[in-house]
C-alpha positions as CSV (number, residue, x, y, z in Angstrom):
1,M,12.7,-1.8,13.3
2,I,10.2,-3.3,10.8
3,T,6.5,-2.6,10.9
4,M,4.0,-4.7,8.9
5,M,0.5,-3.9,7.7
6,K,-1.7,-6.3,5.7
7,N,-5.1,-5.6,4.2
8,Y,-7.1,-6.4,1.1
9,H,-8.3,-4.4,-1.9
10,L,-11.0,-5.0,-4.5
11,Y,-10.1,-4.1,-8.1
12,V,-12.8,-4.3,-10.9
13,F,-11.3,-4.2,-14.4
14,T,-13.8,-2.8,-16.9
15,Q,-13.9,-1.1,-20.3
16,K,-16.3,1.4,-21.9
17,S,-17.7,-0.8,-24.7
18,C,-18.7,-3.7,-22.3
19,P,-22.4,-4.1,-21.6
20,P,-21.7,-6.5,-18.7
21,C,-19.4,-3.9,-17.2
22,V,-22.2,-1.3,-17.3
23,R,-24.5,-3.8,-15.7
24,L,-22.0,-4.4,-12.9
25,K,-21.4,-0.6,-12.4
26,D,-25.2,-0.1,-12.2
27,Y,-25.4,-2.8,-9.5
28,V,-22.5,-1.3,-7.5
29,E,-24.4,2.1,-7.5
30,T,-27.1,0.4,-5.4
31,L,-24.7,-0.4,-2.7
32,T,-24.0,1.8,0.3
33,T,-21.4,4.6,0.1
34,D,-19.1,2.6,2.4
35,E,-19.4,-0.5,0.2
36,Q,-18.8,1.4,-3.0
37,S,-15.7,3.0,-1.5
38,E,-14.1,-0.4,-1.2
39,I,-14.1,-1.0,-5.0
40,D,-11.7,0.6,-7.4
41,Y,-12.5,0.5,-11.1
42,V,-9.5,0.0,-13.3
43,S,-9.3,0.4,-17.0
44,F,-8.6,-2.9,-18.8
45,K,-7.1,-1.2,-21.9
46,T,-5.4,2.1,-22.7
47,A,-6.8,4.6,-25.2
48,S,-4.6,2.9,-27.9
49,G,-6.1,-0.5,-27.2
50,E,-3.2,-2.0,-25.2
51,L,-3.7,-3.7,-21.8
52,T,-3.0,-1.3,-18.9
53,S,0.0,-2.2,-16.9
54,L,-2.1,-3.2,-13.9
55,A,-4.3,-5.5,-16.1
56,S,-1.2,-7.0,-17.7
57,G,0.6,-7.4,-14.4
58,F,-2.3,-9.4,-12.9
59,G,-2.9,-11.4,-16.1
60,I,-6.5,-10.0,-16.6
61,K,-7.8,-11.4,-19.9
62,K,-11.5,-10.2,-20.0
63,T,-13.9,-7.8,-18.5
64,P,-15.5,-7.4,-16.1
65,T,-13.1,-9.1,-13.7
66,L,-13.0,-8.5,-10.0
67,L,-9.7,-9.2,-8.4
68,V,-9.1,-9.4,-4.6
69,V,-5.5,-8.6,-3.7
70,S,-3.7,-8.8,-0.5
71,I,-1.7,-5.6,0.2
72,E,1.4,-6.0,2.3
73,Q,3.4,-3.0,3.3
74,S,6.7,-3.4,5.2
75,C,8.6,-0.4,6.4
76,E,12.0,-0.1,8.0
77,L,14.3,2.7,9.1
78,D,17.5,3.2,7.1
79,G,20.8,4.3,8.6
80,N,19.7,8.0,8.6
81,G,16.5,7.3,10.4
82,D,14.4,7.7,7.3
83,E,11.5,5.2,6.8
84,I,11.6,3.2,3.6
85,C,8.4,1.3,2.7
86,H,7.7,-1.4,0.1
87,V,4.2,-2.4,-1.0
88,V,3.4,-5.8,-2.5
89,E,0.0,-6.7,-4.0
90,T,-0.7,-10.4,-4.3
91,P,-3.9,-11.8,-6.0
92,V,-6.1,-13.8,-3.6
93,E,-9.3,-14.4,-5.5
94,R,-10.5,-13.7,-9.1
95,Y,-14.1,-13.4,-10.3
96,E,-15.0,-13.0,-14.0
97,G,-18.4,-12.0,-15.5
98,A,-21.0,-9.6,-14.2
99,S,-23.4,-12.2,-12.9
100,Y,-20.8,-14.1,-10.9
101,I,-19.3,-10.8,-9.5
102,I,-22.8,-9.5,-8.5
103,K,-23.6,-12.8,-6.9
104,S,-20.4,-12.9,-4.9
105,L,-19.9,-9.2,-4.1
106,D,-21.7,-9.0,-0.8
107,S,-19.8,-11.9,0.7
108,L,-16.5,-10.5,-0.7
109,I,-17.2,-7.1,0.9
110,D,-17.9,-9.0,4.2
111,A,-14.8,-11.1,4.0
112,Y,-12.2,-8.5,2.9
113,T,-13.3,-5.1,4.0
114,Y,-14.6,-3.1,7.0
115,A,-17.6,-1.7,5.1
116,H,-20.0,-3.9,7.1
117,P,-19.5,-3.2,10.8
118,D,-20.4,-6.0,13.2
């Protein structure tokens, strides 16, 4: 038996010495708690200056970058009745620059999350 689940996630890649990142974080703090909970901040670089594995894996080149990913999880039972699950994250949309992200954030939250109940 296979079960499927599909949803979306919003990653924002930032770094400490990035004034546009600070501006974006300040804007996000004006959002509701539910809206804020839909956004995960991800470090762009490690302490040694290398790209983090997530930034590298998604091909992130600059900050701030907001990446919408589709999360698909498929689970199946093995021969012992144990559930084995696999998760795949696929990029859907990418937004670069604080101004562009701020301008688009409300519609992205509407489109990809449940933070705005109808």
